[in-house]
C-alpha positions in Angstrom: 49.1 -130.5 40.5 50.7 -127.8 38.4 49.2 -124.4 39.1 47.9 -125.1 42.5 49.1 -123.3 45.6 51.4 -125.0 48.2 49.9 -124.9 51.7 51.9 -124.9 54.9 51.6 -128.6 55.6 52.7 -129.5 52.1 55.6 -127.1 52.4 56.6 -128.8 55.6 56.3 -132.2 54.1 58.6 -131.2 51.2 61.1 -129.6 53.6 61.2 -132.9 55.5 61.6 -134.9 52.3 64.6 -132.8 51.1 66.1 -132.9 54.5 65.9 -136.7 54.5 67.5 -136.8 51.0 70.4 -134.6 52.1 70.7 -136.4 55.4 71.2 -139.7 53.6 73.6 -138.1 51.2 75.7 -136.6 54.0 76.4 -139.8 55.9 73.5 -142.3 56.1 75.1 -144.9 53.8 74.5 -148.5 54.7 77.8 -149.5 53.2 80.6 -147.8 51.2 81.4 -150.5 48.6 80.1 -148.7 45.5 77.3 -149.7 43.2 76.3 -153.3 42.8 76.7 -154.9 39.3 73.2 -154.6 37.8 71.7 -153.2 34.6 74.0 -150.8 32.8 76.6 -151.2 35.5 77.0 -155.0 35.0 80.6 -155.8 34.7 81.8 -152.4 36.0 84.7 -152.3 38.4 83.8 -151.9 42.1 84.7 -148.5 43.5 85.1 -147.5 47.2 84.1 -143.8 47.6 86.5 -141.6 49.4 85.8 -141.2 53.1 83.2 -138.6 53.7 82.1 -138.4 50.0 78.4 -137.7 50.4 76.8 -138.8 47.1 77.0 -141.8 44.9 80.2 -142.6 43.0 79.5 -144.3 39.7 82.2 -147.0 39.4 81.9 -147.1 35.6 82.7 -143.6 34.2 84.9 -142.3 31.5 87.3 -141.1 34.1 87.4 -144.5 35.8 88.0 -146.3 32.6 90.7 -143.9 31.5 92.5 -144.3 34.8 92.5 -148.0 34.3 93.8 -147.7 30.8 96.6 -145.4 31.8 97.6 -147.8 34.5 97.9 -150.5 31.8 99.9 -148.2 29.7 102.3 -147.4 32.5 101.0 -143.9 33.2 100.7 -144.5 36.9 101.2 -140.8 38.0 98.5 -139.6 35.5 96.1 -142.4 36.6 96.6 -141.4 40.2 95.7 -137.8 39.4 92.7 -138.9 37.5 91.4 -140.7 40.5 90.6 -137.1 41.9 87.7 -137.3 39.4 87.0 -141.0 39.2 86.8 -141.5 42.9 84.4 -138.7 43.6 80.6 -138.4 43.0 79.7 -136.7 39.8 76.2 -136.0 38.4 74.7 -138.2 35.8 73.0 -136.5 32.8 69.9 -138.3 31.6 69.8 -138.5 27.8 66.9 -138.8 25.4 67.2 -142.6 24.9 65.4 -144.9 27.3 65.0 -142.3 30.1 63.1 -144.6 32.3 65.8 -147.2 32.1 68.6 -144.7 32.7 66.9 -143.3 35.8 66.0 -146.7 37.2 69.5 -148.1 36.7 71.2 -145.2 38.2 69.0 -144.7 41.2 68.9 -148.5 41.9 72.7 -148.8 41.8 73.0 -145.8 44.2 70.3 -147.2 46.5 72.2 -150.5 46.7 75.2 -148.6 47.7 73.3 -146.7 50.3 73.9 -143.3 48.7 72.1 -140.6 46.8 72.6 -140.0 43.1 72.7 -136.5 41.5 70.8 -136.4 38.2 70.7 -133.7 35.6 67.8 -133.4 33.3 68.8 -131.6 30.1 66.3 -132.1 27.3 64.2 -129.0 27.1 63.0 -128.1 23.5 65.1 -125.6 21.7 68.0 -126.4 24.1 71.1 -124.1 24.2 69.4 -121.9 21.5 71.3 -123.6 18.7 74.8 -123.4 20.2 77.3 -126.2 21.1 74.7 -128.3 23.1 71.7 -127.7 20.9 69.0 -130.3 20.7 66.4 -131.4 23.2 63.0 -132.9 22.9 61.2 -132.3 19.6 58.2 -130.5 21.2 56.3 -130.0 24.4 54.5 -133.3 24.2 57.7 -135.2 23.7 59.3 -133.5 26.6 56.4 -134.3 29.0 56.6 -137.9 27.9 60.3 -138.0 28.4 60.0 -136.4 31.8 57.3 -138.7 33.0 59.5 -141.7 32.1 62.4 -140.2 34.1 60.1 -139.8 37.1 58.8 -143.4 36.7 62.4 -144.6 36.6 63.3 -142.8 39.8 60.2 -144.0 41.6 60.5 -144.1 45.4 64.3 -144.1 45.5 66.5 -141.2 46.6 67.6 -138.7 44.0 68.8 -135.1 43.8 67.8 -133.5 40.5 69.2 -130.4 38.8 66.6 -129.3 36.3 67.4 -128.0 32.9 70.7 -126.0 32.9 70.5 -122.7 31.0 66.8 -123.0 30.3 65.8 -119.9 32.3 68.9 -117.8 31.8 68.7 -118.2 28.0 65.2 -116.7 28.2 66.5 -113.8 30.3 69.5 -113.0 28.1 67.4 -113.2 24.9 69.3 -116.1 23.4 66.1 -118.2 23.4 63.4 -116.4 21.5 60.6 -115.0 23.6 57.9 -116.9 21.7 59.1 -120.0 23.5 58.9 -118.5 26.9 55.4 -119.6 28.0 55.9 -123.1 26.8 59.2 -123.4 28.6 57.7 -122.1 31.9 54.9 -124.6 31.6 57.3 -127.5 30.9 59.6 -126.5 33.8 56.6 -126.3 36.1 55.4 -129.7 35.0 58.9 -131.1 35.7 59.0 -129.5 39.2 55.6 -130.9 40.1 56.1 -134.3 38.6 59.5 -134.8 40.3 58.3 -133.1 43.5 55.5 -135.6 43.8 58.1 -138.4 44.2 58.6 -139.2 47.8 62.4 -139.0 48.0 63.5 -136.6 45.2 64.9 -133.1 45.8 64.5 -130.7 42.8 66.7 -127.7 42.1 65.9 -125.3 39.1 69.0 -124.1 37.3 69.6 -120.3 37.7 72.8 -119.6 35.8 75.9 -118.3 37.6 77.4 -115.2 39.2 78.8 -113.9 36.0 75.9 -114.4 33.6 72.8 -112.4 34.5 74.6 -110.0 36.8 71.5 -108.6 38.5 69.8 -111.6 40.2 66.5 -109.6 40.4 66.1 -110.3 36.7 65.8 -114.0 37.4 63.1 -113.7 40.1 60.1 -113.6 37.9 61.3 -116.3 35.5 62.0 -118.6 38.4 58.6 -117.9 39.9 56.9 -118.7 36.6 58.9 -121.9 36.4 57.6 -123.1 39.8 60.5 -122.2 42.2 58.0 -122.0 45.1 57.3 -125.7 44.6 60.9 -126.7 44.1 63.5 -127.4 46.8 65.7 -124.6 45.6 67.9 -123.5 42.7 71.3 -124.4 41.3 74.2 -122.1 40.4 77.4 -122.3 38.3 76.4 -125.5 36.3 79.2 -126.2 33.9 80.9 -122.9 34.7 84.0 -121.7 36.6 82.9 -118.8 38.9 84.2 -119.1 42.4 82.2 -120.6 45.3 82.4 -117.3 47.1 81.0 -115.3 44.2 78.2 -117.8 43.6 77.4 -117.9 47.4 77.1 -114.1 47.4 75.0 -114.1 44.2 72.8 -116.9 45.5 72.2 -115.2 48.8 71.0 -112.1 47.0 68.7 -114.2 44.8 67.4 -116.2 47.8 66.5 -112.9 49.6 64.1 -112.2 46.7 62.7 -115.8 46.7 61.6 -116.1 50.4 64.8 -117.7 51.5 65.1 -120.5 49.0 68.1 -122.7 49.4 70.6 -123.5 46.6 73.4 -125.8 45.4 76.6 -124.8 43.7 78.6 -126.6 41.0 82.2 -126.6 42.2 83.4 -129.2 39.7 85.8 -126.9 37.8 85.9 -123.7 39.8 89.1 -124.3 41.9 91.0 -121.6 40.0 88.0 -119.4 39.2 87.1 -118.2 35.8 89.5 -117.3 33.0 89.8 -113.6 32.7 88.5 -112.2 29.4 85.4 -112.1 27.3 82.5 -114.4 28.0 83.0 -116.5 24.9 86.6 -117.1 25.8 86.0 -117.8 29.5 83.2 -120.4 29.4 84.2 -122.9 26.7 87.1 -125.2 27.6 89.2 -122.4 29.2 92.8 -123.4 29.8 94.4 -123.4 33.2 91.3 -124.3 35.3 91.2 -126.8 38.2 88.9 -129.0 40.2 87.0 -127.2 43.0 85.8 -128.4 46.4 84.7 -132.0 46.3 80.9 -132.7 46.6 79.6 -132.3 50.1 76.6 -131.1 52.1 78.9 -129.7 54.7 79.0 -126.2 53.3 79.0 -124.1 56.5 76.1 -122.0 55.1 72.5 -122.7 56.0 71.3 -121.5 52.5 73.7 -123.7 50.6 72.5 -127.2 50.7 75.4 -128.8 48.8 78.5 -128.3 46.7 78.1 -130.6 43.7 80.0 -131.7 40.7 77.2 -131.1 38.2 79.4 -130.8 35.2 81.4 -134.0 34.6 85.1 -132.8 34.8 86.8 -133.8 31.6 83.7 -133.6 29.4 84.1 -131.0 26.7 82.1 -127.8 26.6 82.0 -127.9 22.8 84.2 -127.8 19.7 86.3 -124.8 20.9 90.0 -124.6 21.7 90.5 -128.0 20.1 87.9 -129.8 22.1 85.6 -132.6 20.9 81.8 -132.0 20.7 80.0 -131.0 23.8 79.7 -133.8 26.4 82.4 -135.9 24.9 85.2 -137.1 27.2 88.5 -135.2 26.8 91.2 -137.0 28.8 94.0 -134.5 28.6 91.7 -131.6 29.7 90.5 -133.8 32.6 94.1 -134.4 33.6 94.8 -130.7 33.6 91.8 -130.1 35.9 93.0 -132.8 38.3 96.6 -131.5 38.3 95.4 -128.0 39.2 92.8 -129.1 41.8 92.1 -126.7 44.6 92.3 -129.6 47.1 
């Protein structure tokens, strides 16, 4: 329950649970033929994940559909490039509508493929403090209801969850007014506990990136208030472009202040690093970026549980530099990322 201490036996149990989730993600798939046609995936094309791809590849994504359309249009070379996105596991962002159904369909399809889905929960009240991705649940009660429905949809199936990108860092940098702080900590704590009670779900609290809150010590107290001790770790670089090396160094410094907590890194668009320049110029649809290291749990670092593609490559950051609204598919930007992929 929220607010209770976590004893050694429970900590050991949670450690075993996340180890099992990641072990399945790394290589314990029962078959590699993609998701079965069921629920929202009925009628989707079948997809065979690339050899060694650790997490679930959704066969029915904007990238997959775009590649198919470009093939029909005779753009074979562009379609082949786009398979660098379509053929790799990318996180699924759970929206406000029918959260239980979304979570159930995604985790069931992944389970039928013998793989682990990566889910992002992004519905905190006062989300993105009125910027490009503003919105979120109407109030605390609405958020708890939504979160409980997500948890019900996941049930006893495998999932790795990244919890509420930007929610804590926007408190630290002052973008989200301080009057919302205690409510936000309580809601994040509720989410950590609710998801952590599920038998096969690993939970990572978002903690910004290496270039945002430069001193990781400033995030320690917010993370503790949000329940990091009861989570499986924290997530870095969500939807951003900082290099894996920079985020690893930053995460290691933060981990040292959090009793050795592990972390995951979003490598979806960091293959060329960040665009040099001011923050506003560098984070929103920056030109010249490329795909980073494909998702894997083979990171070579005991503290880094996985490299993930948390941001869906090709989804716009917002209506900047000619992009569509935040979260909308932008095929030409996706093509540029694929063309400049690090590997």
